[in-house]
C-alpha positions in Angstrom: 0.0 0.0 0.0 1.2 3.5 -0.7 -0.3 7.0 -0.4 0.5 10.7 -0.3 -0.7 12.4 2.9 -1.1 16.1 3.8 0.1 16.8 7.3 -0.7 19.5 9.8 2.3 21.1 11.5 1.5 19.2 14.7 1.5 15.8 12.9 4.8 16.6 11.1 6.4 17.6 14.4 5.1 14.4 16.1 6.4 12.3 13.2 9.9 13.9 13.2 10.0 13.5 17.0 9.5 9.7 16.7 6.1 9.8 18.4 4.2 8.2 15.5 3.5 4.5 14.7 1.6 2.6 12.0 -1.1 0.2 13.0 -2.8 -1.9 10.3 -6.3 -3.1 11.3 -8.3 -5.9 9.6 -11.7 -7.4 10.3 -10.0 -10.5 11.8 -7.6 -8.3 13.9 -9.8 -5.3 14.9 -7.2 -4.0 17.4 -4.4 -4.3 14.8 -2.8 -7.1 12.9 0.6 -5.5 12.8 2.2 -2.3 14.0 5.5 -0.5 14.0 7.1 2.7 15.3 8.2 5.2 12.6 11.9 5.9 13.2 13.5 9.0 11.6 16.6 8.3 9.4 17.8 11.4 7.4 14.4 12.7 6.4 12.8 9.3 6.0 11.1 7.1 8.5 11.7 3.4 8.6 9.2 0.9 9.9 9.5 -2.7 10.9 6.0 -4.2 11.4 5.1 -7.0 13.8 2.0 -8.2 15.6 1.2 -6.2 18.7 1.2 -7.7 22.1 -1.6 -10.1 22.6 -2.1 -10.8 18.9 -1.2 -14.4 17.8 -0.1 -14.0 14.2 2.9 -14.7 12.0 2.2 -11.5 10.1 5.2 -9.1 9.4 5.9 -6.1 7.2 8.3 -3.4 6.3 8.0 0.1 4.9 9.2 3.7 4.8 7.8 7.2 5.1 9.4 10.1 3.2 8.8 13.8 3.7 7.9 15.5 0.4 7.6 18.9 2.0 7.0 20.3 5.5 3.3 19.3 5.2 3.3 16.3 2.8 4.6 12.8 3.1 4.6 9.6 1.1 4.5 6.2 2.6 4.9 2.7 1.2 4.4 -0.5 3.2 4.3 -4.2 2.4 3.0 -6.9 4.7 2.3 -10.6 5.0 -1.0 -10.5 6.8 -2.9 -13.7 6.0 -6.6 -14.2 6.8 -6.9 -10.5 7.0 -10.5 -10.3 5.8 
């Protein structure tokens, strides 16, 4: 999955401060199938995705977030969620 997102100043500051994470929800995993903290690395954020505590799943994923401007970012993630209905 990938998408361009328009950010508020507060969201951009939170992302740059390492206070943001990605959580992918599915109907089988309503509280989140996988999640990962976005970690800043020279203007881009790197994410390793794994099941959250309490979720029994072999799902995994990886991705990145890139600032296009102060208020716009691009993200791209891949995952191995099975039975994600």
